[in-house]
N, C-alpha and C positions, 0 to 999 in steps of 0.2 A: 398503862395498862397496850395492849399491843391492837392495831385492831382489826378486829375482823376478817377476811378478805372476799370480794362479791365474789356471789356466784356468776359461773358463764349466765346464767337467764339476764339476770341482772345489768351486767355488761353490755352485752348485748344492745337490750332493748333500750339502751340509752341511747345510740349512734342513731343518730338522725340521718334519715334513711330518702328522705322528701330529693334531694338533691343532687339522689341516684333515682328518680325512677324517669323511668320511661311513659309512653300512651300508647293502649293498645285498641284503637278505636274510643269508647266512655272510660274503659275504665285504667288504671294506675298498675304501673307489672316492674318491676327491679329483675333486671338480665341476670344470670348464672354471673356472668365475669363479676359484676358490680359487690352482688350479694356475696360472693368466696374474695373480694379486694378487700372489702372492709372485714370478715372474720379473722380474713391472714394477718390484720393489719391489729386488730385484739390480737391473736391467739399464732404465733409465728409456726405453731407445733402442730396447729390442724389439719387435719385429713380427710378427704372423705371417700368412699369406694360406691362403686355400682355393684350389687351384690350379681354373681352367676347364679344361675338355674341349672342343673339336668335339661336337657331339650330332648325333649319330644316332636312326634311329626304326626298328623292326623294320615292314617290310611284306610283302607277299606277294612280295614279290619281293626280297626281302633286307635289308638296314642299306643306310638313305639319310639322306645329309645335311641337317639343314634351314639349310645354312648361318647357325647360332645358336652360341655358344659357354653351357653350362651347371657347375654346379661340383659334378656328379661327369660320371663315366661311364658306363654302362649297355653289358654287354655279355650274352652267352651264356651268362653264370656270373651275372652279376647283376649291384646297383649295385656300383660300386667309388668312392670319394673318398680326396682327399687335404690333407691339412693342411704347410702348410711354417711353420715356429721359423727367425724370422734375428735373432740374436744375432753381436754385433759382427760382424756382417759373412759370420757359419755361418751356414750352412743346417743345420735338422735336421727329415724328413721324416718322414711318416708316411703306408700309405696302407693303407683298412679295409675291409676287404667288408659291404656292407649288412646283418645279418645279426639271425632268428630270436630266441628267445630259448631254442633250442634250438640257435644257434650253424648253421643253417643259412640259404645266403645266400638274400633276397628276392630272387626271381624279377620282384614287380611292388609297389613301396614306394612309401608317400607323403612329400611332403618336409617331417614332422617325423621318416622313420625317418631320412627324407637327411642332418638336420640334429643329430639324435639323435649319431648317427658320426659329423659331421663335428667334434662336441665332442668324442669322446670319441677321434679321432687327432690332434687336440692336445693333449691332456691328454699323448698317447704320444711323439708327439713332444717335447713338453717333458721327458719320463721321458728319451729319449732324450738329450739336451743334458743331466741329470744330474735332473733335481726328480722326485721321489719317485719313483728307479728300485725304490727296496725292495717299494714296492707291487704291483710287476710278477714279483716275486719268482719264484712259482708258478706263472707263465703261461710259462714256459722249458718246453722239452719237450730226456730229455736229449738231446747230441750224438752220436750214431754209432759205433761204436768201433772205436779202431785199424784191426782188422784193417778195415774196412768190409764189414760182416757184420751185418746187423739181427737183432736176439733173436727168437729164437720166443715169440707170445705166449703168457702165460699166463695162465687167470682167476685174479683174487685169494678166496680160501677164504670162505668164504663164514661171519658171525658165528651162534651157532646162536641169538643173546640176538636175533637180527631176519632174521625172519623173509619179511617184505616184503620183505628188502630185495634180494631176488636180481633180483624186479623193479622196484628203484628205478634207473633208469638213468642218473642223474644226479652220483646220489656210486656208477657202476662204476670201479672199476678193471682197469688193464691191463700188464703188466709189456711194459713199453718199454724198450726196452738197458738191462734191470739193474735200472729204478724202476717202480715204481710209481707209477703217472702216472692222472685221471681218463680213461675213454674222452674226456670234451664236450670236454676240452684233447684230444684227438690228433684230434677231429674237429674242430673251429674250423681248429688249423693245416690240417690238410687242406682244408677249404673256403675258405683265405686261398692254397693257392694249397701252402703246404709239400712241394717234393718230398722229404723226406726223411717224413713225413710221412702222404704220401699213396703211398710205397712202400714205408711199413708197414701201411697199412691193404691194399693189397693181399696179403697174407699171413693174413689172420684167418680166423678158419675158427671152424665153432661159434656157442658164445652169445658172443666177441668181436663175430665179424660180426656177429653178430643185434644186439647194445649202439651196433656200429656204423650198423648200418644206422636202429635208433630212432631217436637220436640225429641223424642226420643227412637222418633226414625221411624216406632211404629204404625199398622196399617187401619 
């Protein structure tokens, strides 16, 4: 009996990416160059593209088309990019907004900012295909409970050994559907348009709301 061929996801998810990970602060990440090298080894015919969009510029009369295409989309929310990977005829895509270090969408971005986000989108598209998906394991928000109710946010009790932690918004956590999640992660997903995260943000009060505003650049 002929052995069935492994799926793209099964093949890529078995690749050990740990030797290729780099460190940024406390987080591990896989560079686009290493990610693409590993995929091309497994699938030499794989290719990718950065999606192009019709260009619009904001004028006093509103958004006006320039008649040319660019590899990003400028919206009222910020700059959005998309990477599409094709492996054995199957497309895997990822869209990301260009954000600053606080996970806030940039209203003004340089092409360096756009290019870096395109690289991140490529790596994430490859993760969707199966490569290094575990690197993103901590980036997912818990799903809403089956009854459709959103848990009321509760601040995490601060440790007495860290008196300054209350002001360390980057490490601030909140109860999100029964799990302790970094508020910066909630902000990131809300800024990317995740409706569940946006609905949750609308329930925030007190210190939780202050943390959300600090991390999102709100006043």
